[in-house]
Each structure stands twice: as structure tokens, then as C-alpha cells.
C-alpha positions in Angstrom: 18.8 -25.0 26.8 17.4 -23.2 23.6 14.9 -20.7 23.2 13.6 -19.9 19.6 11.9 -16.8 18.8 8.5 -17.0 16.9 8.5 -14.9 14.3 5.4 -12.4 13.6 3.7 -13.5 10.4 4.3 -10.6 7.6 2.3 -7.9 7.4 0.5 -8.2 4.5 0.5 -4.9 2.2 -1.7 -4.8 -1.0 -0.4 -2.3 -3.3 -3.0 -0.6 -5.7 -2.8 1.2 -8.9 -5.8 1.4 -11.9 -4.5 -0.6 -14.4 -1.7 -2.5 -12.2 0.7 -2.6 -14.8 3.9 -0.4 -13.8 3.5 1.2 -10.2 1.9 -1.0 -8.0 3.9 -4.2 -9.9 7.5 -2.1 -9.0 5.9 -1.7 -5.3 5.1 -5.6 -5.5 8.2 -6.7 -6.7 10.4 -4.8 -4.6 8.9 -5.2 -1.2 8.6 -9.0 -1.8 12.5 -9.3 -2.7 13.5 -6.6 0.3 11.5 -7.4 2.7 10.3 -10.9 2.6 10.3 -11.4 6.3 8.1 -8.5 7.4 6.1 -7.8 4.1 4.1 -10.3 1.7 3.2 -8.1 -1.2 0.6 -8.0 -3.7 -0.4 -5.6 -6.2 -4.0 -5.4 -8.2 -6.1 -2.5 -10.1 -9.2 -1.7 -9.9 -9.1 -1.6 -13.8 -6.0 -3.8 -14.6 -4.9 -4.2 -18.2 -3.9 -7.6 -18.0 -0.4 -6.9 -18.6 2.5 -5.6 -16.6 4.5 -3.0 -18.8 7.6 -4.6 -20.6 9.5 -1.5 -19.1 8.8 -2.7 -15.2 10.0 -5.9 -16.1 13.2 -4.7 -17.7 14.6 -2.1 -15.0 13.5 -4.6 -12.3 15.9 -7.4 -13.7 18.1 -5.1 -14.2 18.5 -4.1 -10.4 18.6 -7.3 -9.9 14.7 -8.3 -8.1 13.0 -11.3 -9.4 10.3 -11.2 -11.6 8.6 -13.8 -12.2 5.1 -14.6 -11.2 4.3 -10.8 -11.8 0.9 -10.3 -13.1 -1.7 -7.4 -13.6 -4.8 -8.6 -11.8 -8.1 -7.1 -10.1 -8.5 -6.3 -6.7 -11.2 -8.3 -6.5 -8.7 -11.6 -6.6 -7.7 -10.4 -3.1 -11.2 -10.8 -1.3 -9.7 -13.6 1.0 -6.6 -12.2 1.4 -7.2 -9.5 3.5 -4.4 -6.8 4.0 -3.2 -5.2 6.7 -2.1 -2.6 4.7 -3.3 -0.8 1.5 -1.2 1.7 -0.3 -2.4 3.8 -3.9 0.7 4.4 -5.8 -1.6 6.3 -8.4 -4.1 9.4 -7.8 -6.3 8.1 -10.0 -6.7 5.1 -7.7 -6.3 7.3 -4.5 -9.8 9.1 -5.3 -11.8 5.6 -5.9 -13.9 4.2 -3.7 -12.3 0.6 -2.4 -14.2 -2.5 -1.5 -15.5 -2.9 1.8 -13.5 -5.9 2.3 -10.6 -3.6 2.8 -12.2 -3.3 6.2 -9.5 -2.0 8.8 -6.5 -2.3 6.9 -4.4 0.9 7.0 -4.6 2.8 3.8 -1.7 5.1 2.8 -1.3 6.6 -0.6 2.2 7.1 -2.2 1.9 9.7 -5.2 4.3 8.2 -7.4 4.7 9.7 -10.9 4.3 7.5 -13.9 7.4 6.2 -15.1 5.7 4.3 -18.2 4.3 7.9 -19.1 7.3 9.5 -19.9 7.9 10.6 -23.2 11.4 11.0 -24.7 14.4 9.2 -25.4 15.1 5.2 -24.2 17.8 6.9 -21.5 14.7 9.4 -20.3 12.5 6.5 -19.9 15.6 4.2 -18.1 15.9 7.0 -15.9 12.3 7.8 -15.0 12.2 3.6 -14.5 15.2 3.9 -11.9 14.3 6.7 -9.6 10.6 5.3 -9.6 12.0 2.0 -8.4 15.4 3.9 -6.2 12.3 5.9 -4.3 10.1 2.5 -4.0 12.9 0.8 -2.2 13.6 4.0 0.1 10.2 3.8 1.2 9.6 0.0 1.5 12.8 0.0 3.7 11.4 2.3 6.2 8.4 0.4 6.2 10.2 -3.0 7.2 11.6 -1.4 9.7 8.7 0.1 10.4 6.4 -3.2 10.6 9.4 -4.7 12.4 9.1 -2.6 15.2 6.8 -2.6 17.8 5.3 0.9 18.0 1.6 1.5 17.7 -0.8 2.4 15.0 -0.3 5.2 14.7 3.4 5.6 15.6 3.7 3.8 11.9 1.4 6.1 10.4 3.5 9.0 11.8 6.9 7.4 10.7 5.7 6.6 7.2 4.0 9.9 6.6 7.5 10.9 7.1 8.8 9.1 4.5 6.1 10.7 1.9 3.1 8.2 2.7 0.0 10.0 2.9 -2.8 8.7 5.4 -5.9 7.9 4.0 -9.2 8.3 5.4 -11.2 4.9 4.4 -13.5 5.7 1.5 -15.3 2.2 1.4 -18.3 0.8 -0.6 
């Protein structure tokens, strides 16, 4: 007699950055690549620019992370998707009033420096992107472990704060 374990549905994580062209894109791609069994990630912006930063794609590909389907889009496109967790990755987005449909989602903030704003040599830009990718990977790894565990919401938030996330009390419009 074989018993099959029913896998829980992945946690829906929506990464928000104002323009949705770099940090939120990196976070979405890394999450879906490294943690697809526990996390289903999307990214969006409050004021999306409509294109992914070319260096985001370049350094994701360099790290072996698929980039197909990544796009800059508005958070309003996710109203029906109903995320479980909303993570702002830039300080501007963290201060914005979020749409009411974010509802009961856990809201976190990751203060990621924007590698696309680095001025300097190609190597300095490459280093900034690689460091951001490494930081996102480590946070996603912990998030994967947290959401794959059987602990209450307060413990999940505490464990995520221990690796650099800040819990945000909702500002909802």
C-alpha cells in the first residue's frame, strides 16, 4: 500500500519595485528558479517602465537562471492573482500606499540597492548585479525554508526578519 503525500500549494509571492525593471525582476526569476516547489513568484511595479533592464537579463543568464517570460508590468495586473506575500524591494515602493486587493498578504520589505544605478566600469556594474543576485538567492533560500516549514505566521515573519526582511504594517488604499 503506497501513500502519497499531497504537496501544499506554493506560496504566492509578489515582488514590488516602482519601475519593475531590475530588483523585482531579479527576485521573481531567482524565486521561480530556485524554489518553484514552495514559491510561485511574480513581479510588478506601481509605475512600470514596460521593459526589463538589459543587465538584469544578462546577469541572470550568467548565473544560469532562466529569463523567458520576464516582463515589466503593473501591480494592477495581479488583482485576481491574490498574493500570500508582498515584498517591496526598493525604498520608494515601500513607502507607497498599496492597493486594497493585497488584502491579508504578509507585507515585507527588502531594502535592496539598485545595481542598475551603479555608475562606473563594466566590472563595477557586473559586481553590483552579482552581489544583488547573491543576496536575493540567500533571502529566497531562507524564505523557501520558512514557507516549507510548519510554523505560525509570527515565527515565519521573525525568521524572515532575521535574514534582512522588514515586516511592514499595511498602508492600503
